[in-house]
C-alpha positions, 0 to 999 in steps of 0.5 A: 930162863935166861939166855944163858940157860936156854943155851945150856939147855939146847946144848945138854939136849943135843950133847946127851942125845948124840950118844946113842949114834956114836956108840952104835958106830963104835960097837961095830969094832970095839967090845962094850968093855973096851969101849967102856974103858976108853970112855971113862978113862979118856973122860977121867984124864980131862976132868980129874986136873980140873977137879984137882986145880978146883979143890973138888977131888980132896973131900971126895977121897973121904967117901970113896966107898959110896963113890964107888957104889955111885960109879957101879950104878951110874956108869960101870953097869949101865954103859956096859949093858947100853953098849952091849945092847946097841950091837943089836938094837938101833940107836934110836930104840936104845935112846927111847928106852933109856927115856924111861929113867924118870919113871923108875926114879919116880918108883924109886922115890916112892919105895924109899919114902922120899915121895908120895905116889898120887894118882897123877904119878901113878897114871904117868908111870903106867902110860910110860910103861905102855910106851915101852911096851909099844916100843918093844912090841913093834920094833923089837924082833925075837933075835933082839929080845935079850938085848932089849931086856938088858936095857932094864939094867941101864934104866934101873942104874941111871935111876938109882945112881942119882939116888945114891948121889942126892942121898949120901953124896950131896954135900960133895963137889959134883966135879969131884964125884963125877971124875972120881966116879969115871977113874974108878970105872976105868980102874975096874974095866981096865983088866978086862979091856986089856984082854979084848983090845982090837986086833986091827986098826980102827977106822976113822968113823969109830975113832971119831965116834970114841973121841966125840963120846969121850970128849964132848959126851962125857967130859963137856957134858958133865961140865955143862950140865953142872952149869945148867943146874946152877943156872936153872936149878935141878928141876927144870934141868931134868927137862932135858930127859924129854929132849934127849930121845928126840935127838937120838931118834933124828940122828938115828933115822937121818944118819943111820937109816934106822926104821921110823914106824908106829912103835917109835911114834907111839912109844916116844909120845907115851913115854914122855908124857909119863915122864912128865906126868910121873915127875911132878910132885904132890903139893904136900911134899913139894921140894927140889927133886933128885936129878934123875938124868943118866948120862947115856 
């Protein structure tokens, strides 16, 4: 990998490991719909002019129904459930559970007939699920069980969104698709957010967190991610999936003093190992896989 590739890789590993911390801070004073609205609307305002100036929005407008389906599965539903879950779950636990996305992506590829599921990949899926079970068993109390269960929607959405993009939107410019999806998501959430606007001024920490989520972890992140794919290809780009949860855990433990127990260790090792094993393709059907990295 080139030096530029390594720089982009490290940037993405950090940028998409930070959101869980920022979300945890933001939901102290903001509802999930309001946070989704602020993040999508702000990022759309940044990315849409860039997409328009590059001529990448016009082709996307002809495929709006599919872009809407992508927005619902990749942004609208996952972000709402993730933000809502972090009212109860620690940021590190949320980050580790989202790391299971490649496991669902492998299952989705098998169910759709795009992939074969050999013994290695099946073992990886089972190992990853064992890691999820360890996390839930050790780190989730009875009062947080519903929040942990809602993370299933997040993981499935993050796996299904890229599947839609790779099968029905692959010929369209990525920046145009992303900016349009963010704008559609903001429009969908605007009526709900209007009813849930905060009744008092936000604290400086929450304002900073929302700005970080919007500018760095969404607008800048997508630009950097597309550059990473162009530099190293979609196969290597998905490796950031193994870095993000580690960053989320380190930040959650060091900044928010979140617990770091046996469940965290076992769950992290099992999930990352499972993702690694399940991400490989049998030689008979080897090809460039879809990028199944959900934007947290």
